[in-house]
N, C-alpha and C positions, 0 to 999 in steps of 0.2 A: 491608939492602942493596937498592938499587933495581935492578929487572930486569924486562924484558918477558917474561912467561911464555910468550908465543906464539913467542918466539925460542928454539928448543930448545938451540942452542949456547950462548947467553948464560946460560940457566937451568942448563945442565949445569956451567958454570964456577962459578956461585954455589954450587951444591949440593956440588961437589967441594971448594971452599974452606971451606964452612961446612955440613957435613952436619946436616940438621935432625933433631930428636927427634920432631917431629910436623909435620903439614901441615894448614893451613886454607886452602882455596881459596875466596875470597869475591869474586873479580872478576866483573864483569858490565857489559854495554853494551846500551842499547836503541836500536833502529832500527825503530820500529813502522810497519806498513803492512798494509792488507788483503792477503790471499793473492794476489789478482790483480795487485797492484803490488809484490810482493816480488821484488827484483832480486838478482842474484848479489852485488853490493856490499853490500846490506843484510843478506844472509844471512851473508857473511863477517864483517862488522863485529860481529855478535852471536855467531857460533859460535867465532870465533878466541879471545877471552879465556875463554869458558866451556869449550867442548869441547876445543879444541886445547891450551889451557893446562893443563886438568885431565889430559889424556892425557900430556902431557910430564912433569908432576909425578908421575903414576903410574909411568911408564916409568923415570924417572930415580931414583926412590926405592924401587923394588920390592925391592931387596936390602938396604935399611936396616931396622933394628929400630925401627920407628915406634910410638909410644904411641897415635897417633891419625892418621887421614887423613880429614879432614872436608871435604865439598863443600857449599857453600851453593847449593842448588837453589831451585826456586820451585814453589808450589802450582799455577801455570799448567800445569805438565806433567801434573798429576793431574786438574785440573778443566777445563782448556782456557781460552784467553783470546782473545777476538775481536781481530783486528788484530795478533796477536803470534805468528804461526806460527813465525817464526825463533827467538824467545825461548823459546817452548814446546818446540821441538825440541831446542834447546841444553840446556835444563834436564833434559829426559827423558834425554838422553845421560849427564848426571851421575848420575842415578838408576841407569841401567844399568851405569855404570862402577863404582859402589859395589858392586852385586851381583856384578859380574865379579871384583872384588878379593876379596870375601868367599869366592867360590867357589874362589879360589886360596889361601885361608888367610891373607889379608892384612887388616890393619886398614882399615875403610872405613865411613863413615856419610854418607849423603846427607840433608841437612836441607832439605826442600821447604817453604820459608817461605811463609806468608801475608803480609799487609801489616803492616809495623811502623808504629805511630802516629807515631813520631818520624821526620820527613822528612829524610833525608840521602841523598847519592849519587844513585842512580837515581830515587828517589822525591821528590827535592826540588822537581821541577817540577809535581807533581800538584796539580790544582785541587780545590776542594770538589766540583765536578761529576764529576771523574774518580774521586774516592773514592766518590761516590754510584753511579757505574757499576759499580765493583768490588763494591759491596754487592749490586747486582742479580745479580752472578755468585756471590754467597754469601760474600764475603770482607769482614770488618770489621777495623778496625785493632787491633793488639795493643800494649798498653803495654810500654815497654821493660823494666821490671822483670819482667813476666810472660814476655816473650820470652826473657830470659836464663835464667829458671827452666826454660822449655821446652827451651832449648838443653842445659842440664845433663841433663834427662831423656833427650834424644835421644842424648847421648854415652854415657849409661849403659845404653842399650838394646842388645839382642842382635841386632836386625834391621839390615839395610843401609839402610832408608829410613824416615824419620819425617816426618810432615806436621804441623808445628805451625802451626795457624791458628785464627782465631776466626770461626766461621761467622756470617754475617748472616742468621739463621734467619727473621726476619720481613720482610726486605727482598728476599729472593731471588725471581727470576722463576719463576713456576709452570711446571712442565713441562720446565724446562731440565735439562741433564745434572747440574749442581751440585745442583739441587733433589732429584733422584732419589738422588744420592750421599748427601746429608746426611740424607735420610729413612731410608736404610739404617742410618746411624750413630745417629740420635736417635729414630727411630720416627715414625709419621705425625702424632703430636700435638705434635711439637717439644719433647719432654721430654728434655733433655740428660742423658746419663749420663757421669760423670767417668771418662775412659779415657785413660791415658797422656798423650801430647802433644797431645790434642785439647782445645782451649779452647772449651767450648760454653756460651755465655752464655744466660741466660733471656730477655734482651732484645737486639734488634739494631737497626739503623738504621730510619728511618721506612719505612713500606710504600711500595713503588714503584707507579707508574701501571700497570705491567703486572699487578701483583697486583690492582689495582682494576678491571682490564679497561677502562682509559681508552681512549675512542675506538674504536668498532667500526663498520664499514660497515653500512648498512641492508641488509636481505635483498633489497630490490628493486634494480633497476639503479641503481647509485650515480652521482650527478652529479659534475661537476668540483668543485662547492662542497663536496660531502660528502667527497671525497678531500682537499681543502684543509683541512677541519676535522680530518680524521683525522691528517694529517701534522703540522699545527700543534699538535694536542693531544699527540701522542706526543713531538714535538720539545721542547715545553715541559716535559713530564714528565721527559724524559731530563736536561734542564738544571736540573731542580729548581724550576721556576716553578709558580705556582698554576693558571694556565689558559692556553688557547691564545692569548689576546690578547697575551701576552708575546712571541710569535713572529710577525713580520710576514710577509705573503704573499710579498713580494719581498725579504726580508732574507736576506743571505748566511749560509749555515750556518757557514762559517769565522769570519765576523764575530761570530756568536753564541757561538763558543767550541767548535765541534765539531772534534774531532781524530779519529784513526783509531778509537780505542776507542769513543767516543761515537757515531760514524757507524755502526759495525757494530751497536751496541746499538739505534739507531733503525731500521736496516734489519731487524733480527730482529723487532722489535715490529710493524713494518708487514707483514712476511711472515705473522706469526701472525694479524694482524687481517684480512688480505685473502685469504690462501691463495695468494698469489703466491710466486714463487721469485726474488726480486730478487737481483742479484749483490752481493757484499760491498762493492763500491766505489760502489754506486749513489748514495749521498748525496754522496760526494766528486765524482762526475762530474756531478751536477746541483746547481748551487750555491745554489739557492733552493727554498723549498717549492713555488712554482708550477712551476718546471722539473722538480722531482721528481714532481709530480702528473702532468705531461704524460708523463713516462717511464713512470709506473705505469699510466696509462690505455692507453698503447700496448702495454705488456706484457700487460694484461688482454685487449686485443683479439686478441693473438697466442696467448693461452693456449687 
């Protein structure tokens, strides 16, 4: 039966007419933006199907004898995801709801998924570059058959939260939160241990530019040309190109394929290389490498 789960009255009618034996909440919507550009509308668009819908399902079925109450969450709530503050918050709510239900003696499992290799629904728009950016966060794609086995493991577990993902151990950005998290799971030598729903491969995506320390400013007073080389090198690496020549000095970032996720990735790399504290939306507000360099030089002068 078709029903908008964010409409509590409509959902209550469906449940009353067809009491479920189990609940699987898999709804989700993306409205990505850096935190500084996160509007109430973007927040509502993402939290409504995730958080509100899940709460309605919880509240309207709490007196039913359910065999399962499963929430499809995201690893973004565990690892963090640049440009997805609304999505991360909504999924963290699902994880907390599962714990809340367990504390009340109710069935509940929140499954905080990594990336499925099969692109459907919310991931159908992901480009190869976006998948590469996710690898920099430590997330590699999971094959569908493996994901289904991980789901079975999650449903059989005693805990309220399972995080089935495939870490991109060799593509991850050094020093990031995800790098520290995965080191705790696998050890400093990237030697995976088979544990529950963790899918830890021996090999991940290609090494990223951040891991190779691509483009660092000289120790002396950097020139505008040095800044341009730095920006173009990191931009090219984020996009998966071989060298800085692939990114024109006056070429638009959006024309090159930069979205919110890739823009924040570039900003993080530039902050690490320069010691600056550039805002999350600095790439989107400065449309070309030259404009971005002018903004960076100004920020350096004010530091």
